[in-house]
C-alpha positions in Angstrom: 35.2 38.1 0.4 32.8 36.6 -1.6 30.8 33.7 -1.0 32.6 31.7 -3.9 35.7 32.0 -2.1 34.7 31.4 0.8 33.2 28.1 -0.3 36.8 27.6 -2.0 38.7 27.7 1.3 36.5 25.2 3.1 36.8 22.7 0.3 40.7 22.7 1.0 42.9 21.2 3.9 44.1 23.6 6.7 47.7 25.0 5.9 50.1 27.4 7.0 47.2 30.3 5.3 43.9 28.7 6.8 43.0 27.2 9.5 39.2 25.9 10.7 38.0 26.1 14.2 34.7 25.2 16.0 33.1 27.9 17.7 29.3 27.7 18.6 28.9 30.1 21.2 32.1 31.2 22.2 35.2 32.3 20.5 38.3 29.6 20.7 40.2 29.4 23.6 43.7 29.3 20.9 41.6 31.9 18.6 44.7 34.7 19.4 47.6 32.5 19.6 46.2 31.3 15.5 46.2 35.3 14.6 49.0 35.9 16.7 51.1 33.2 14.3 49.3 34.3 11.8 50.5 37.9 11.6 53.9 37.3 12.5 54.2 34.6 9.4 52.3 35.6 6.0 48.9 35.8 7.0 45.9 34.4 5.8 41.9 32.6 6.9 40.1 31.6 9.9 37.0 30.6 9.3 35.0 29.8 12.8 32.1 27.5 12.7 34.3 24.4 10.6 35.9 21.6 12.0 39.3 20.6 11.6 38.6 17.7 8.7 36.4 20.8 6.7 32.7 19.6 8.2 31.0 23.0 8.5 29.3 23.2 12.3 28.3 26.9 12.5 28.0 29.3 14.7 25.0 30.2 16.8 23.3 32.7 15.0 22.1 34.6 18.6 26.1 34.5 19.7 27.0 36.0 16.0 27.3 39.7 16.8 28.2 39.2 20.5 31.6 36.8 19.1 32.2 39.4 16.2 32.3 42.6 18.9 34.8 40.4 21.3 36.8 39.6 18.5 36.8 43.1 17.5 37.6 44.8 21.0 40.1 41.8 21.9 42.1 42.8 18.8 42.8 46.1 20.3 43.6 45.0 23.1 47.4 45.5 23.9 47.0 42.5 26.7 45.4 39.9 23.7 47.6 41.0 21.0 50.5 43.1 21.2 51.2 45.5 19.6 47.4 45.1 18.7 45.4 44.7 15.1 42.3 45.2 14.7 40.7 42.4 12.3 37.2 42.7 10.7 35.6 39.1 10.6 32.4 39.0 8.0 29.5 37.0 8.6 27.9 34.1 5.8 25.8 31.8 5.7 26.2 28.7 3.9 23.0 25.6 4.0 21.5 27.5 6.6 25.0 27.6 8.8 26.6 31.2 9.7 29.8 31.2 9.2 32.4 33.8 10.7 35.4 34.8 8.4 38.7 36.3 10.1 41.4 37.6 7.4 44.8 38.8 8.6 47.0 40.3 6.9 50.9 39.5 7.5 52.3 42.2 9.6 55.2 44.6 9.5 55.6 44.1 13.3 56.2 41.1 15.0 53.0 40.2 17.7 52.7 38.9 21.3 49.6 37.0 22.3 49.5 37.2 26.0 52.7 38.3 26.5 54.0 35.0 24.2 55.5 34.8 20.4 53.7 32.7 18.3 54.9 31.3 15.0 53.2 29.8 12.0 53.7 26.3 9.9 52.1 24.0 8.1 51.3 22.1 11.4 49.7 24.6 13.2 50.7 27.4 15.6 54.1 27.0 17.6 55.3 28.7 21.0 58.4 30.7 19.8 60.9 30.5 22.9 64.3 30.6 22.0 66.0 34.1 21.8 67.4 33.1 18.4 63.7 32.1 17.2 62.5 35.2 18.2 65.6 37.7 16.5 64.8 35.5 13.1 60.9 36.8 13.5 62.5 40.2 13.8 64.8 39.7 11.0 62.3 38.7 8.8 59.6 41.6 9.3 62.9 44.3 8.9 63.9 42.7 5.7 60.2 41.9 4.1 58.4 44.9 4.9 60.2 48.5 4.6 57.3 50.6 5.5 58.6 49.2 9.6 61.8 51.2 9.0 62.6 53.3 12.1 63.2 56.9 12.1 64.2 57.5 15.4 65.0 61.5 14.7 60.9 61.5 13.5 58.8 63.8 15.7 55.1 64.2 15.7 55.6 67.6 15.1 56.8 66.7 11.2 53.4 65.5 10.9 50.6 67.9 9.1 48.6 68.6 11.9 46.0 69.5 9.6 45.2 66.1 9.2 44.6 65.2 12.3 40.7 66.7 12.2 40.4 65.1 8.6 41.6 61.1 10.2 39.1 61.3 12.7 35.8 63.0 11.0 36.5 59.7 8.2 37.1 57.4 10.9 33.6 58.4 12.9 31.8 58.5 9.8 33.3 55.2 9.0 32.6 53.7 12.5 31.3 56.3 15.3 32.4 53.8 17.7 35.9 53.1 16.9 38.2 52.7 19.7 40.8 54.9 18.2 38.2 58.2 18.3 39.0 57.9 22.3 42.5 58.5 21.8 45.2 61.2 21.9 46.5 61.6 18.0 50.0 60.6 19.5 47.8 57.4 21.4 46.3 56.6 17.9 49.2 56.5 15.7 50.9 54.3 18.6 47.7 52.1 18.5 47.8 52.4 14.5 51.5 50.1 14.6 53.1 53.6 13.3 55.5 53.8 16.2 57.0 51.0 17.2 60.5 49.7 19.1 62.8 47.5 17.5 63.8 45.0 20.6 66.9 43.3 18.8 68.6 46.9 17.5 67.0 49.1 20.6 65.8 51.8 18.0 62.8 53.4 18.7 60.5 56.0 17.1 57.9 56.5 14.0 58.2 54.7 11.4 58.4 55.2 7.5 54.5 54.1 6.9 54.6 56.9 9.9 56.0 59.7 7.3 54.5 58.6 4.3 50.9 59.0 6.2 51.4 61.9 7.7 54.5 63.8 6.9 55.1 67.3 5.9 55.7 67.4 2.2 59.3 68.9 2.8 59.6 66.1 5.1 58.8 63.0 3.0 61.4 64.5 0.1 63.7 64.3 2.6 63.4 60.8 3.5 62.3 59.5 0.3 63.4 62.1 -2.8 62.3 59.4 -5.4 58.3 59.4 -4.4 56.0 60.4 -6.8 52.7 59.5 -8.3 52.4 60.6 -12.0 48.8 61.1 -13.0 48.5 61.7 -17.0 46.0 61.9 -19.3 46.9 60.4 -23.1 44.1 60.7 -25.6 45.2 62.8 -27.7 48.7 63.9 -27.7 49.6 60.0 -26.7 53.8 60.8 -27.0 53.3 63.5 -23.7 49.9 63.8 -22.5 46.9 66.1 -22.3 46.9 66.7 -18.9 49.6 66.0 -16.0 49.5 65.9 -11.9 52.3 65.2 -10.2 51.8 64.2 -6.6 54.5 64.3 -4.0 52.6 64.3 -1.0 51.1 62.2 1.8 49.1 58.9 1.0 46.1 60.4 2.6 45.6 63.8 0.5 47.8 62.0 -2.4 43.9 59.5 -2.9 42.1 63.1 -2.8 44.2 64.7 -5.4 44.3 61.1 -7.4 40.3 60.4 -6.9 40.0 64.3 -8.0 42.1 63.4 -11.0 39.6 60.8 -12.3 36.8 62.7 -11.7 37.9 65.4 -14.1 39.2 63.1 -16.8 36.8 59.8 -16.9 33.0 60.2 -17.2 30.5 59.1 -14.8 27.6 56.6 -15.0 25.5 55.5 -12.5 24.4 52.8 -11.4 21.5 51.1 -9.2 22.6 49.0 -6.5 19.2 47.8 -4.6 17.3 50.4 -4.4 20.5 52.8 -4.2 21.8 55.0 -7.1 25.6 54.9 -6.9 28.8 56.4 -9.1 30.4 53.5 -11.2 33.6 55.7 -11.3 33.9 55.9 -7.7 33.2 52.0 -6.9 35.5 51.3 -9.7 38.5 54.0 -8.7 38.3 54.2 -5.2 39.8 50.5 -5.5 41.9 51.3 -8.0 43.7 54.4 -6.5 43.5 52.7 -2.7 45.9 49.3 -4.6 48.0 51.8 -6.2 49.1 53.6 -2.4 48.5 50.8 -0.2 50.4 48.0 -2.0 53.7 49.8 -3.3 57.2 49.6 -2.4 58.0 52.7 -1.6 61.8 51.9 -0.7 62.5 51.7 -4.8 62.9 54.5 -7.1 60.4 53.6 -9.8 57.7 55.7 -9.5 53.9 55.3 -9.7 52.0 56.1 -12.6 48.5 56.5 -13.5 47.5 57.1 -17.1 44.3 57.6 -18.8 43.9 56.7 -22.1 41.1 56.7 -24.7 39.8 53.0 -24.2 41.8 52.2 -20.7 43.2 53.3 -17.0 47.0 51.7 -16.7 48.7 51.8 -13.4 52.1 50.3 -12.3 53.5 50.3 -8.8 57.4 49.6 -7.9 56.5 46.2 -6.1 57.6 43.6 -3.8 56.2 40.6 -5.5 54.7 37.4 -3.8 54.0 35.4 -7.3 54.1 36.1 -10.9 51.7 36.6 -13.9 48.2 37.2 -14.0 45.9 37.3 -10.7 42.5 35.1 -11.3 40.0 36.9 -9.1 38.1 33.3 -8.4 41.6 32.1 -6.9 44.2 34.1 -5.5 45.6 34.7 -1.7 45.7 38.8 -1.0 48.8 39.9 0.3 49.4 43.2 1.8 52.9 44.6 1.1 52.5 47.9 3.5 49.9 46.1 6.3 50.6 49.1 8.4 49.5 51.6 5.5 46.6 49.1 4.4 45.4 49.0 8.4 45.2 52.5 8.3 43.3 53.1 4.9 41.1 50.4 6.6 40.0 52.7 9.6 39.0 55.6 7.4 36.8 53.5 4.9 38.6 53.9 2.1 40.0 50.1 2.1 37.7 47.0 2.8 39.0 43.8 2.9 42.1 42.6 1.5 41.8 41.5 -2.0 38.4 43.0 -2.0 39.7 45.8 -4.4 40.2 43.1 -6.9 37.0 41.2 -6.9 35.1 44.9 -6.5 36.7 46.2 -9.9 36.2 43.0 -12.0 32.7 42.8 -10.6 31.7 46.9 -12.1 33.6 46.9 -14.7 31.6 45.8 -17.4 28.6 47.7 -16.0 30.8 50.7 -16.9 32.3 50.1 -19.6 30.9 48.1 -21.5 33.4 45.8 -22.4 36.4 43.7 -21.0 38.2 42.4 -18.2 40.5 44.5 -15.9 44.2 42.9 -15.9 46.2 42.8 -12.2 49.5 41.4 -13.3 52.1 40.6 -10.3 55.8 41.0 -10.7 58.9 43.6 -10.3 56.2 45.9 -10.7 52.4 45.9 -10.2 50.6 46.7 -13.0 46.9 47.6 -13.6 44.8 47.7 -16.6 41.0 49.0 -16.8 39.0 49.3 -19.8 37.2 52.3 -20.1 35.9 54.6 -23.0 33.8 52.3 -25.8 30.4 51.9 -24.6 30.6 54.4 -22.2 29.0 57.5 -23.5 25.9 55.0 -24.1 26.3 54.5 -20.4 26.3 58.1 -19.5 23.1 58.1 -21.3 21.4 55.5 -19.7 22.6 57.0 -16.6 20.9 60.0 -16.6 17.4 61.3 -15.4 14.8 62.3 -16.9 15.0 66.0 -15.3 19.2 65.9 -16.3 18.3 65.0 -19.9 16.2 67.4 -20.2 17.9 70.4 -18.6 20.8 69.0 -20.9 18.7 69.4 -24.0 18.0 73.0 -22.7 21.7 74.0 -22.2 22.5 72.2 -25.6 20.1 74.2 -27.5 20.5 77.8 -25.3 24.7 78.1 -25.2 25.5 80.2 -22.7 22.0 80.0 -20.9 21.6 81.4 -16.7 20.5 79.4 -14.5 17.7 81.8 -13.6 16.5 81.7 -17.5 16.3 77.8 -17.2 12.8 77.5 -15.5 11.0 79.2 -18.9 12.8 76.5 -20.5 12.0 73.8 -18.4 8.1 73.7 -17.5 8.4 76.5 -14.4 11.2 73.7 -12.7 12.0 75.3 -9.2 15.5 77.2 -9.7 16.8 75.2 -6.3 16.0 72.0 -8.4 17.7 73.2 -11.5 21.2 74.3 -9.7 21.2 71.5 -7.9 20.8 69.2 -11.1 23.4 71.8 -13.0 25.9 70.5 -10.1 25.7 67.1 -11.0 26.2 67.8 -14.9 29.5 69.9 -14.1 30.6 66.7 -11.6 30.0 64.6 -14.5 31.6 66.9 -17.4 28.8 67.6 -19.6 28.5 71.2 -19.3 30.4 73.9 -17.4 30.1 77.4 -17.3 32.3 80.0 -18.7 32.6 83.8 -18.7 32.0 86.5 -15.6 29.8 85.9 -12.7 27.5 88.4 -14.0 27.7 87.9 -17.7 28.4 84.3 -18.0 26.2 80.9 -18.9 26.4 77.4 -18.9 27.6 75.1 -22.4 27.6 72.0 -23.0 31.6 70.2 -23.0 33.6 69.3 -25.4 33.2 66.2 -24.4 29.5 65.9 -24.9 
């Protein structure tokens, strides 16, 4: 979340999706009642260090790290929040005062705090005791969040075993102390909310979210025969396509395949973020691809599409709308369509705080394309339009350092040249350096290698 949006939240009154709590040195005693009620309703924002009236009182700076650590650990503790739902608090400073922002998504499950059910209204949190009220909580989740559909006959053996080492590596690289790393695979899925029990119907088992995230391809197709993501390139043949990727695999690998498709067909531009050189293509399209996967209504037969044109990329997904029309990046309330899938992707480091995707794409797209703002339009389908194309070649050139530029020039002037012949053209530059730079130019789709292993060489691409 941006500092601007936090300031905007503090300027408002508390409501069903917004709660202020004073928290100078300790977590508020009723904090998890509010977290539980927001999870059970439609999510919201909690700001620690602000009074009920909206006055900034701050959190003691020396206590911020400890409060954050306690919050993360307690949100993963079933004695405090059952089922657990790991939260990621963010720290901000306004007028010299430290504040902690907690974004609580609506959950597809019903949660308890210290053994009690809570729900949310404009008046705050209220304890839910009556069996009929508890049943209403379950009915609301069941009708709205289809990712939570239970499949009693879905077994652990129906999941792709080779995904689990990949998942653990991603979690470890994102957070080496993540509590899931100490669990076995079955316990990890339970902690992730991918196995659940419906206390009203008596059904228990793995959910649709579990199937989509981890299922073998044939299992996913049996449960959702219409599921697919259609990735197309329409730069020359706009009536049909220049290239196509038909994706019908689990969401972990579908993300990788879509990112590879963008790398194949969209040039890159490098950008200095502080003192670090980063890929703008990756920065933008990791958000776009994750959005396609995380926020889709999977029980709807409308296919997900990802289409690359000369001047834009268009995406479209079946949607369970929470509003209508274009999203204003400066004033919108993020609403997860599949909270369990979103939470899982957060642990992998593929999704940040909810709503950050819209903000990051808006932040970087002008640097990447040299024009226009992206559009995200909420409706029966969720549509995204991301400008690319014009101005990008200049950006690519700006993104090349002198070493890459001179290597590219040498290959352009000597089509088919071999790597071992290049040092003589480049003032005896070390061959290892040249080989590393060749890999960079290939990844940027500016050169490619043609011919056999013995006689082949490097050429500039048609795109260049």
